[in-house]
KOLKOL-929176 format. One line per 5 residues: number of its first residue (from 1); for each residue z, y, x of C-alpha. Coordinates in nm, 2 decimals. Layout:
<babas>
NUM	Z:Y:X  ...
</babas>
This chain:
<babas>
1	0.00:0.00:0.00  0.08:0.24:0.28  -0.26:0.18:0.44  -0.43:0.26:0.11  -0.23:0.58:0.06
6	-0.30:0.70:0.42  -0.67:0.62:0.38  -0.68:0.81:0.05  -0.51:1.10:0.21  -0.75:1.10:0.50
11	-1.05:1.09:0.27  -0.92:1.38:0.07  -0.87:1.58:0.39  -1.22:1.50:0.51  -1.37:1.60:0.18
16	-1.17:1.91:0.10  -1.13:2.04:0.45  -1.48:2.21:0.46  -1.41:2.36:0.11  -1.08:2.51:0.23
21	-1.24:2.63:0.55  -1.53:2.80:0.36  -1.28:2.97:0.13  -1.07:3.09:0.42  -1.39:3.22:0.60
26	-1.51:3.40:0.28  -1.17:3.57:0.25  -1.17:3.67:0.62  -1.52:3.81:0.61  -1.46:4.00:0.29
31	-1.14:4.15:0.45  -1.35:4.23:0.76  -1.61:4.41:0.54  -1.34:4.60:0.38  -1.20:4.70:0.72
36	-1.54:4.84:0.81  -1.56:5.04:0.49  -1.85:4.84:0.35  -1.66:4.79:0.02  -1.64:5.17:-0.04
41	-2.01:5.16:-0.15  -2.08:4.78:-0.21  -1.92:4.50:-0.40  -2.00:4.13:-0.38  -2.13:4.08:-0.73
46	-2.20:4.42:-0.88  -2.38:4.74:-0.78  -2.15:5.02:-0.69  -2.32:5.30:-0.50  -2.52:5.05:-0.30
51	-2.65:4.71:-0.42  -2.43:4.41:-0.47  -2.41:4.20:-0.16  -2.53:3.89:-0.36  -2.84:4.09:-0.46
56	-2.90:4.17:-0.09  -2.87:3.81:0.00  -3.12:3.71:-0.28  -3.37:3.98:-0.17  -3.37:3.88:0.20
61	-3.29:3.51:0.18  -3.64:3.40:0.29  -3.69:3.68:0.55  -3.63:3.54:0.90  -3.61:3.90:1.05
66	-3.35:4.02:0.79  -3.05:3.96:1.01  -3.17:4.19:1.29  -3.32:4.45:1.07  -3.03:4.48:0.83
71	-2.77:4.48:1.12  -2.96:4.78:1.26  -2.96:4.95:0.92  -2.58:4.90:0.89  -2.54:5.09:1.22
76	-2.82:5.35:1.18  -2.83:5.40:0.80  -3.14:5.42:0.59  -3.29:5.45:0.25  -3.58:5.34:0.03
81	-3.51:4.97:0.00  -3.28:5.00:-0.30  -3.38:5.34:-0.45  -3.31:5.69:-0.35  -2.95:5.66:-0.25
86	-2.91:5.70:0.13  -2.70:5.45:0.32  -2.50:5.64:0.58  -2.49:5.53:0.94  -2.19:5.33:1.05
91	-2.17:5.40:1.42  -1.81:5.27:1.43  -1.95:4.92:1.37  -2.06:4.75:1.69  -2.39:4.56:1.71
96	-2.20:4.23:1.71  -1.99:4.34:1.41  -2.29:4.44:1.22  -2.46:4.10:1.28  -2.14:3.93:1.16
101	-2.13:4.14:0.84  -2.50:4.09:0.77  -2.47:3.71:0.84  -2.19:3.69:0.59  -2.38:3.89:0.32
106	-2.70:3.68:0.37  -2.50:3.36:0.33  -2.36:3.46:-0.01  -2.49:3.26:-0.30
</babas>
């Protein structure tokens, strides 16, 4: 009986571990985005001043150059892709941080 219980516990850990890790990662990345002031103009699921992050992910999901291009846009700002509202430059975000943020956004489903 103890062997069966241990085996069941191991199976649960193996199956649920990636789910827990993904949830922790999503929380950490959302907190990171908030710390970089992204959530002042964006939300994950709804348009605020800028588009919803999930809408960005949907729009650029099939674009292999999106990560680099959007990471640059995070740092330099821009307009035109989502209407007339200008996205301000975020010079306080490093190139590595902007890639981390964009990778997280592009991974949203």
